[in-house]
N, C-alpha and C positions, 0 to 999 in steps of 0.2 A: 777545477771542480772534479772531485773523485766520483767513481762509479756508484757508490752508495748514495751520495746526495742526488745524483741524476735519477736513480731508481725511486727515491722518495718523491722527487718532483713529478716523475711520470705517474706514479700511483695517485698522488694528490690530484693531478690534472685529470686522470681517468675518472676518479670519483666525482670531481666537480662537473665534468662533462656528462656523466651519467645522471647526476642530480638535476642539472640544467635541462637535460632531455625530458626527464620525468616532469619537471615543473612546466616546461613548454607544452607538453602533451596534455597535462592536467588542466592547464589554463584554457586550451582549445576546447576540451570536453566540457568544462564548466560554463563557457559562454556559447556553446553550440546547441542551444535549444534542446538538450537531451531530455529535459523534463517538460517540455512544451506539450500541450495537448495536440493530438493529431488533427489534421484538417478535416478528416472524415470520421465522425463518431456515429455509430449505429444506434446507441441507446444512452439516455441520460437518467441517472438515478440519484435522488437526494437521500442521503443516509444521515439520520439523526440519532445521536447517542443519548440515552436516558439512563437514569439509575433504575434498573439494571437490565435494560433490554435495548435492542436496536430497532429502529423504525425505518422502513424503506418506502420512499414515495416515488412514483413513476410519473411520466409525462401525461398520462391519461387521468391524472388526479386521483389515483387509487393509492392507498398506503397500507402497509402490512407491518404489524408488530411481531417480533419473534421472541418467544419466551423459551428458554432452554431448560430441559429436564435432564439433570446429570445422571439420574438413576438408569436411564436407558439410552442416553446420548442422542436425544431427539430435540428438535425445536418445534414448538406448536405456535399456531397463529399466523405463520407466514415465514417467508425466507426472501432472500434476494434472488429473484428469478432472472436468468439471462439466457440468451440464445447461443448455441454453439458457433464458434468461428466468427464472432462479432467483436467490435471494438466498443467498449463501455466506458463512459465517463461517469465517475461518482463525485458528488459534491458533499463533503462530510462536514458536519457541525455537531454541536452538543447543545442540549437543552439545560444542563445543570452544572456538571463538573467536567474536567478534562478526561476524555477517554482516548483510546487509541484503536482505530479500526485496522485489524490485521487479518489478512488471508494468506497464511504462509505458503500454501501450495501454489498460489498464483503470483507470489512476489509483491503483494500489495500491503503497504502499511502507511497509514496516514493518521495524524492526530486530529481528534475531534475537540475543538475548543469553543466554549460558549461565545457567541457574538462574532465568530469568524467562520468563513467557509473555505475549506481547503479542497482543492480539486486534483484529481489524478485520473488518467485514462489507462486502461489495460486491455489486453487481448484475451478473450475467452477461448480456451483451447477447443478444437473441434472434437469434443468428447461426446460420448453417447448420451442421449436424453436420460435424465435421472441421476447423472453424476453429480455428486455434491462435494463442496469444499468447505472446510470449517472456517468460520469467522470467529475471532475472539478479541476481547478487549485486552490490550497489553499495557494499560496504564492503570495502576491501582486507583479505583474509583469509589471505594467504600465497602460496606459489609458484604454484599453479594457479588462482588467483582468476579469471583471464581465461576459464577454461572452466567456471566454475560457473554453468551455465545449464540451463534446462529449459523446458517449455512447459505452458501451460494449454490443454487440448484440450476443445472442446465436443463432448459425446457424445450 
């Protein structure tokens, strides 16, 4: 066997070993409850997508609808209120068509599908009271999709 063929075998085995390592590590991460909800959640919020606003319902049976005004970048009628430094679980669904609940600043994105409840938990940063994070729908849901926004407000 000449040195060129040995070099080809070595490079091929190195690539196979690298891909096997990535496959092994990815498989561990996939089955390692990385998406599981934490054992301790401080707050539960039901989020319902409607054409074309978000509704937030809390465990004390109060709900708030958020209507977004693009002219001054504000939401009226309510927001998703959270406490700083807490773990929040949201249960997301839709009343009519498919929406996508997205809070880019917090790394939260979850589809809102009629007849199905999707759940995710996330940590609220220890931000000052009054800090707000933009919520937007990232699934085209009809005529006024562009104004289907709200805010997560730290209270």
